[in-house]
N, C-alpha and C positions, 0 to 999 in steps of 0.2 A: 377119678378116672378121666374127666374132661378138662382138667386144668392145664396139663402139659400142652395140648394143641393150642390153647388160648395164648399161653405165654410165647410159644413159637411164632404165632401169628403177629403178636405185638412186636416182637423183635424184628420180624421181617419188614414190618411197616417202617419202624424206626431206621433200619439200615438202608432200606431202599429210598426213603424220602430225604434223609439227611436233615440238617438244621432247618427249621422253619423260618422264612424271611419275616422280619418284623414289618408289619403293615402300618404305615403312618397315614391316617386319613387326611386328605388335603383340605385346607381351609377354602372357603369361598373366595373366588377371585376378587381382589380389591377393585373398586370402581376407579376409573381414570378418564381423562379427557383426550385420549388418543396418544399416538406414539411420540408426539412432541411434548407431552405434558410432564415428562420425567426429568427434564433438564435441571441439573443442580440440586436434585432431591436426594434424600438419604433413604436407602431401602435395604431389606434382605431379599434374597432371590431363591425361589425353589424351582424344581424341575421334575416333570413326570413324563413317562413314555406316552405317546398318543393313545388316548382312550383310557388311561390308567388314572385311578384316584389315589394311588400309593406314591407319596412324594418324598423328596429329600431336599434339604437346604444346602446352598453352597457354603463351604467352609474350607479351611486349610488343612493340609496333611500334618502329621506330627512334626515334621521337620520345617514346616512353614515355607516350603519351596514350590508347592503346587496348590491348586484349588481342586476341589472335588465335591460332588453332590453326595454327601454322606451324613450330614447333620440331620437328626430326627426331631430336633427342637429348634425353633427359630431363635431362641435365646443364644444358641451356640453357633448361629450363622454369622458369616462375614457381613460387616456393615459396608455397603457400597454406595459411594457417591456417583451418580450418573452425570458425567460431564459431557455436554453436547460437543461433538466434533463437527457436526453438520446437521442439517435437518433430518431427524430420525436416526442419526448415528451417534453412538456414545462411547466414551471411555468409562470402564468400570474401575473405580479407584477405591481401594479399601482403607480401613481405619488406620493402617500403618503406612499409608502413602505408597502402596504397591498396586500395580495394574494387573488386571486379568488379561493374560495374553495367551493366545493359542500358538505355541511355538512349532516351527518346522525344523527338524533336526538337521544339523550340518549346513544350515543356510539353504537347503533345497527349496526350490520353488514348488508351490502347490496351486497351480491355476485351477485344478479340478481334482477333487479327491475321489479315488476309485472305491468301489465297495470292497470291504475287506473279507477274505475267506473266513469261514467260521473258526473261531479260536485264535485267530491271528491278532497280535497286539496292535493297538492303534499306532499310527506313524508319528503322532504328536500328542501333546497334552496341554492342559490349562496350567500355565506357569504364573508365578508371582514375580513381577519385574519392578524394580525400583527406578530404573532408567529405561528409556525407549530410544531406539534409533529413528531417524526421520529421512525424508527425501534429501535434506541438506547434509546431514552427517554422512550419508552414503553417497552423496552426489549422484543420485539416481532419481530422475524426474518421474519415473513410473513407480517408484516404491510406494507401497501402501502399508501402513503400520498394522502389524498383527494384533494390536490392542484395540482396534476399532470394530464396533459391533453395530449392525443395523437392527433396530427393534421393529418387528412387524407383528401384525395380528396373526395369530396361529391359524393355519389352514384347517387344523383338526378340531379347533375349539375357539370360536370367535370371542369368548370371554377371557381367553388367555393370550399370551404372546409367544413369539419365537425369536431366536437370535440368529442372525445371519452374519457370518464372519466376513468382513468386507474384503480382506486380502485374498481369500480363497473362493468366496462365493458359496461356501458350504454352510450347513446348519448345525447348531449345537444339539447334542443328544443328552439324555438324562444321565449317561455314564461319563460325560465330559469329553467325548470325542466329537468329531465332525463327520457328517454324511452329506452327500450331494443330493440325496432324495429328500425333497421338502416334506413328503408324507411321513418320513421317519424322524422329523425334527421334534425335539422335546417341546412340550407346552410349559411355559414358564410364567411366573407372576412376580411382580415387584410389590413388596409389602412395606408401607411406610415405617421408618425406624428412626432412631436417634443414635448418636455416637459416631458419626462419620467424620473423617478428616476434612479439613478445608482444602479445596483444590488450589494450587499455586496460582496467584493472579495479582495484578497491581490494583491499587485502590483508586477511586475517583476523587475522593476527598471533597465531596460536595453533597449537600443535603437539600432536598426540595423537589417539588414536582413541576415538570415543564408542561405547560399547556399550550393551546393554539391561539391564545388571545392575540388580537390584531390592534393596530393603532385605531384611534377613534374614527378616523376617516375611512377605515376599511383596508388600508395598506397593510401588507404582511409585516410582522415584527421580526427583526433579527438582522444580523450582518452577514455579508458574503465573504468567503475566502475565494478570490477569483483565480488563484494560481497555486495549486497544490500537486504534489507528486507522492501519492501514498505508497506506491508499489515500485519504487526505484530498485528495490532488491530483486525484482524480476527482470530488470534490464541488465546490461553488461554480462550476458550469458547465464544469469540466474544463480550464480554461486555467491561468493562473499565479497566481490569487489566493492559493492555497496552492501552493508551488513545490517540485518535486522528487518523484520516484517511487521506490518500493521496487525497481523494476527497469524496464528498457526493452528491447524486442526488439533494439534497435541498440546496447545497451551503456550503460555508466556515463556516457559523454559526453552521452548523450541523457536518461538518468535524472536526473542531477544537474548540469545545465549552469548557466551563469550565469543569474541571474534578471533580468538587465537588460531583456530583452524585455518583461517584465511589471511589474517593480518600478522600472525606470528605473536610470540610472547611479549614483544616490545613494540608491536605495531609497525615494524619496519617494512613489511610487505604491502602496506597500504599506500601504494604509489599514486593512486588517483587522488586520495586525500591530500597527500603531500604536494602534488602538482597544483591542486586548486587552492592550497593555502599560500600560494606564491613561491613555492619551492624554498620555503623557509626564509623568505625575505625578497631581495631584489632578484629578478629573473637572471639566472646564470646558466648559459648554454652548456658549459662544461659540466656543471652539476647535474643538469637535466640528462645529458648523455650518460654520465656516470651512473646515475640512479637506474636508468633503463638497461644498462649493460649488466649491472650487478643484481638487479631485481630487488634492491633493498635501499631504504633511505640511509643517509650517512650516519645517523645516530638514532637514539631512542625517539619514538614517535608518540605512542600512547599505550596506556594499560588496556588489556583486552577485555576485562571482566564485564559481563552483562548482568542479567538477572541472577541473583537478587542484589549483587554488590554495586554494580554500575560505578566503577571507580572514575573513569574519565568521560564516559559517554552515557546517555545522549548529551550533546552540547552543540546545538544547531548553529551557533555563531562561531564556533571554533573548529568543528569537525563536519566536513561535507559528505562523509561516507558512512554515517551511522544513522539509523532510523530515528526520526523525530516525530512520527505521527502514528504511534501505536494506538489501537482502537480505544483504549481507555483514556488516552490523552485527547483523542478527538472527541470522545464523549464529554470530557470535562469542558472543552471549548464549546461544545454544543449547549451544555447547561448554562454557559455564560451568555448565550444569545446567538451562536453560530447556527444559521438556518439554511444556508446554501453554500455548497462547496464544489468547486470545479476540480475534478480529478483528471489531470493530464498525464497520460502514459508517455514515458520518455525513456531514452537510452542513448548510447553513443557507441556505435559499432567499432570505430577506430580505436578508442580507448580500450574497449574490450579485447579486440584483436591484439593490441600492443601488450597488454598485461598478461593475457593468456599465452601469447606467442613467445614471450621471453620466459615463460614458466614461473612467473612470480606468483600467480594465482590460477586456480582452475576455472572451468566453467561447466555448467550442466548441459547447455544446449547452444545453438548458434548465437553468434554475436549480432546477427542481422537485426536492424532496428525494428522491422515490422513483426518479427518473431517475438521480440520483447513487448511490443505494443499489444499483440494478441494475448499474450500471457497476462498482461496487466489489466486488460479489459475483463478477461475471465476471472481473475482474482478479485476484482472489484465486486463482481456479482457474487463471488464466493464469500467475501466478507459480509455482504448484505445477508446471505443465508446464515452465516455463522452468528451474526448478531441476532437475527430472527430466532435461531435455535436456542440461544441463551435467554431469549425473551418470551418463549412459549410457543413458537410455531411460525409458519409462513405469514409474512406481512405484519408481524407483531413488533419488529424492532424499530429503533429510532433512526436507522441508517437506510435511506431509500433512494435507489437509482431512479432518476426521472428522465423522461424523453420529450416533455413538452412543458411550456410555462404553466398551462392549466394543471398538469400533473404536479408540478412543483408547488403551485399555490395550495392545492388540496393537501399535500404532504405537510407543508408548513402550518397550515391552519389546523392540522391534527396534532400539532406540537412536536413534529419530528423534523429531521434534517434531510433536505433534498440534495442529491449528489448528481452532478452533471459530468458526463464523460467527454474528454477531449484528447487530442494527440499533439504532442510537442516533440518532434524529433527531426533529425536532419534529412534522412532519406525517406520522406513521406511516400507511402505506397510503393516503395522500392523504385522511385523515379530518380535515378542517379543522373548526374550530369554526364558522366561517361558510362554508356551502357555496359552491362555486365552479362557474361555468358550465363545462361540458365534462368534469366529473368525475362518476363514479358516485355514487349515493346511498350514504352510509356507514351501513348498517344492520347488524343482527346477521348476516344471511345473507352479506352482502358481507364482513364481518370473518372469518367462518368460511372463506369461499372464499380470502381472502388468506392466512390462516394456513396453509391446505392448500398453496397455491401456493408460499409461501416455505419451508415445511417440506420440500416436495419438492426445492427447490433447495439444501437443506442448512442453512438457518438454524435455529438452536436457541435463541438468546438474543435477548430483546426488552426494550427500555425502552418502556413504554406512552406516556411523555411525556418530552420533553427540555426545551428552554427555554420554548417558547411554549404558550399555551392551545391545546388541540385537542379533538376530539370525545370523547376518552376521559377527559380530566382537565384541570383548571387546570394551567398551566405550573409549572415547578419553583420559580418565585418569584425568579429572578435579577433584581437590581435595576438593573443598569447598562445596557449595550447590550441585554441581554435584555428589559428592560422596554419599550424603544422598539420592539424587534423584535416583541414580542408584540402591541403596539398596531397595528403595520403589518400583521402576519400575519392578524389577525382583524377589525380595525376597531373592537374593543372597548377602552374605557378600562381601565386597571389596576383590579384588584378586590381591593385589600389592605384588611384590617381589623385591629383590635387585639384582637379576641376570638379568641384563639389557643389551640389545644390545646398540651399540654406535650411532644408528641413531638419526637424529634430532627429536625433539619432541616439538610440540607447547604447549601441555598440560600434557603429560605423563612423568613428571619428578618431582624430589624433594621429600619432605617428605609427610607423610599421615596425614592430619589434624585430622580425626576422627580415631585414632588408634584402638579404641575398636570395630570398624566395620570391621577391616581387618582380614580376616581368609582365606588365600589362599587355594584353592581346587585343587584336582588332575585333575578333568575333568570339563571343562568349562560349559558344558551343563548338568551336574548332576541335578537331581530334586532339586528345591529350598527348603532350610531348613525352610524358613519363609513364612507364608501365608499373603500376603498383599492385598488380594482381597477386604477387607473391608475398605481400605484406603479412597476411595472417599467419603464414607458415614460418616466415623469417623476417620479423620486423627490423632487427638491427642490420641484417644483410641487405635488405631493401633500401634502407636509409643511408648506409655508409657512403655511397657515391655522392651524396649531397652534403656531406659533413662540412665541407668548406663553406657552402652556402649558408648553413646554419650559423656559422661563426662570423659572418659579415655583420658590420654594425647596423644599428637601427636607422630608419629613415625618420628624421624629425620633421614636424610640420603637421598640417591638417590633410589627411588622406581619407578617401572613401572608395567604396566599390565602384568600378567603372561602368557596370551594367546593372540593370534592374530586373523587372519581371520579364520572363519570356512569354511568347504567345501561349504556351501551355499553362504558364502561371496565370495569365489573364483568364484562360478557359476555366481553370480551377476556381478562381474567385467568382466568376459569373455563375458557374454551376452550383457553388455553395449558396449563392443568393437565391437561386431558383428553389433550393430545398429549405430555405429559412435557417441555414446553419450560421454559427457564430464565428466570425472572422477575427482572429487575433493578429494584430498588425505590428506589435512592438519588436519582433525579431526581423522585420524587413529592413534591409539596408536602405540608405537614403533614396536612391532612385526608385526602388521598388515601393517604398513608402509613399513617395509622391504620386506614382502611378496608381497605387491602390486607392488613394484618396480621390483621385479623379474618377475612378470607377464607382466608389461609394457615393460621391456627389451626383454623378450621372444617374445612379439608380436610387438615390435618396434612401440609402441603406445604412444601418448602424454598424458599429464595430466595437471591439474591446481592446483596450491598451493595458493589459494586466502587469506591465512593467512600469506604468506610470506616465507614458507619453499621451498627449491629447491633441497634438498638431495645432497648438495655439488656440485651443477651444473649439476647433472644427469638429472634433470627435463628439462633443456635447451637443453641438448644433444639429448633428445628424441623429441624435438620440442614443449615442453610445455611452460607454462607461469606462473609467480607468480605475486606478487604485491609489491609495496613499496609506502610509503607516504613521502612527503617532510618533511625535518627537520623543527622544529618550532623556533629555536633560532639562532639569528645572533651572530657573534663574532666580537667585535670591531676591526677594522683594518684588517679583513679577509673577503674580498668580496666573496660572493657566498657560505658562510658556510652552509646556509640552504639547499643547493643542493648537498653538498659534498657526502653524502651517496648515493644519486641517481646517480650521475656521476660514482662513484665507482661500483655500481651495474650494470650499463650499460656495463662497461668494463668487468666485470665478466661474463655477458651474452655473450659478443663477444668472450671471451676466451673459452667459452664452446660451441661455434658454434650456438648459438641461434640468433633469430632475435632481434636486439638491441633495444628493447622497453620495457617499464614497465608502467603499469597503476596503478590506485588506487584500494583500497580494504577497504573502510571505515567501512563496516559492521554496518552501521547506522540502528537503531532500532533492533540491535542484541546484545544489552548489552555490546558493545565493546568500547564505548567512541568515541571521535573525537578530532581533534587538538585544544589545548587550546590557549588562547591569548598570545601575546608576551609582552604586556604592562599591567600595573595595578596590583591590588592586587591578581588577579587570575592567573597571569603569572607564568609559571614554569621556566622562563628564568632568567638569572642574570642581573646585572646592565649593562647599556651602550647600550641597544637596540636602533637602529636608523631607520630612514626612515619609519615611519608609513604610512598606507594606507591613501591617500587623493583622493578626487573625483573632476571631473570624471576621469576614466581611461579606456583604451581600452583593448579588449581581446587580447590574444596572436597573433591571426591572423589579428587583426585590423578591423574586420568587425562589432563589437558590442562595444558600449560605455556603461559602467556601472556607474550608479549613486548611491548615498547613499541608502543603503537598508532600506526599511520600513517594519515594522512588525505591521500591524494594526495601532494603534494610536501612536506607538513609533518608534524611529529611532534606528537602531542597529549600535553599534560601534564595528566593527570587531577587532580593535586594542586592546580593553580591554575586549571584550566578547568572542572572538575566533569564531570557526566554529560551531555555535550553531545549524545550520541546513545545509542541502546539498546546498541550494542556495547561500552559501558563498564560494563555491569552487573558483569562480572567484577571490575573495580576497586572498584566500590561494595561488593561483598561482602568482598573482600580488605581494604578499608579498615576495615570493622567488625572483622575478625579481628585486624588489627594494633593496633586500639584495645583489644583484650583480650576480645572476644566469643568464647566457646569454641565448638568444633565441636558440643558437646552442645547448647548454647543455639541454635545455628543449624540444628540438625536439623529442627525444625518447618518452616523455610522450604523445605527440600529434601524435605519430605513434603507440600507444599501442592498439588502436582499430584494426589496421591492424595486429598487433602481435597476438591478440586473434583470429582473423578470420583465420590467417594462421594455428594456432594450430587446430582450428575446422575443417578446410579443410583437414588437415593431418589425423585427426581422421576419417573423412568420407572416405577418400581414403583408409586408412588401413582397415576400415570395409569392403569395397568392396573386398579387396584382401584376407581378412580372411574368409569371408563367404563361406561355402562349395558349395553354388549354384552359 
């Protein structure tokens, strides 16, 4: 009699409740050392709603196109490599080489996600992507990859974590959607696992631990690179006119990709590289004009492939427009003894305006020199964070930006590399020779304010002038592309004369290539006779009226700039001295160079000549420092020939009372070339070269062993390829040793970081003594 009601009740319960959800009890949260400790680790990931202990692991759907939190067993979960993109920011990279990406449909922007009405489907989902777009592929400087995730401590459970989507600022939920309310964010955990894919990266090909050991007398150990341009790719409008970056948040595939997007399939749109390789031989005005009209080189230039193939580049001695200082290559040089590196921000607004103006290549932002400088300063600090992120957290990396010699000494004694910020560009502080609309008046007060601003940002090294005439000085006197560029930059004709002082000149000497552009003037800062304000919009149209002048013959003889430092230029140098800043003198033309040394002597202040000039030893007498590179060719039967010039230079420094040390100044990424090979068809040496590099070999100090250098999918042969990137400095030094240069003769190289710091300390000491307060 009572059984029917019981059955009906049971049926009612089953119908009303539906299927019962499987409850998966959540494991205890794994211990970790903070949000920075997951870098390059292999994990599975689970997620639960706030306050819930019912969890699911991230896995893929049946089609393998999306990720979802549906796995009830960690054995069935996706294996995720957490690759740091920045401090606390990660790429989630699965075992099949796919990324966890929160996609926005139809390319819509989601700056902020609205709360969805109940029952409405999410506007996006967790997708598996094998390739990623970037700021460069999109030519969008504001683009943020949807594959980047900030790892944070969960607000609802301090033992767990939460994921914040960097592109949208929203938080991941346990059902795989995003919400803007942090209180609704899923609590997640990363569980150590095995079976992850290896993230794409270049190898260092060096084994051993770098420590902070010093010389017996207490001097810091290591050599200095006095003149580097790590981030030239952020000059020239920030697109691909100079191609390849020292790093990218998304990895080497985005830092060193094919240059085809910018240089074309045969490299013919690489006009800057073509120009700086001598226009294929002798300077030909007709060829130059033809190249810039068509926007293409006359014939095949180079193969575009980057990582992992690297068919034609990097090649620092043959290609001026491809990255030669990727962070893994810098690290390899650091392991060989590089302890101090001067990172000079650089660009060239005229070349950028020319190439973008003729539509040969695009740009991401303004061609202005100081825009490029600002970006390169920012990116240097970003690289420091990136290396920190790979190394375990803030301050843990080997790459450290320093702002004082004491700071640099501490960093080097810790066994790391100190990085000094500098600026080498033509229109320093936007102080043009011919004032431009929209820019501040460049007077003494403005210069002081700019020095204070960039000093606060960490800049300690300045070139008052680079290629072109500016408000501080006549340009350095470069005769080729620089002569045309200076004409465009200011609207003034060239100002070369034959009445020249005898001072050393790195650039300000010899004949005048474009003789028709040379019209010396009485007053350096007279109003410009030519209006170049339309050049950026119409380069060819602006230059056409001067076509006949370009075609006139060169002027033979010894010419130099007619003027030197302006009053404002002297103010700049004096104000630099009051701040203890480091003055680079080698791009000054002859008359400016002479006057700068008068100011240096007057104030007993040191300087740096990182292009190798020393003013007949006066630089060393003042406590300054220059650079020298090792010779490249051995001489049969003459041991140590490759080090002869270096040994003689060290004695010259001693004779002039300087600290007997000299470092490198490769000027990589600065259109300056690098050491060529000793062997093979590209060698500049004669017959009879002996003792090629073999592997393994040890560093000068013996703490690191170097193995054969790999470049993605290929092996580099230093003997026949030369120093194609900075990471081959160990081979360059070992080459000199195998040629017979003794460790005693090489010791001044490995004391050159000490030499630079002594110069810097002297500058700071003199600044304190010179300041009126």
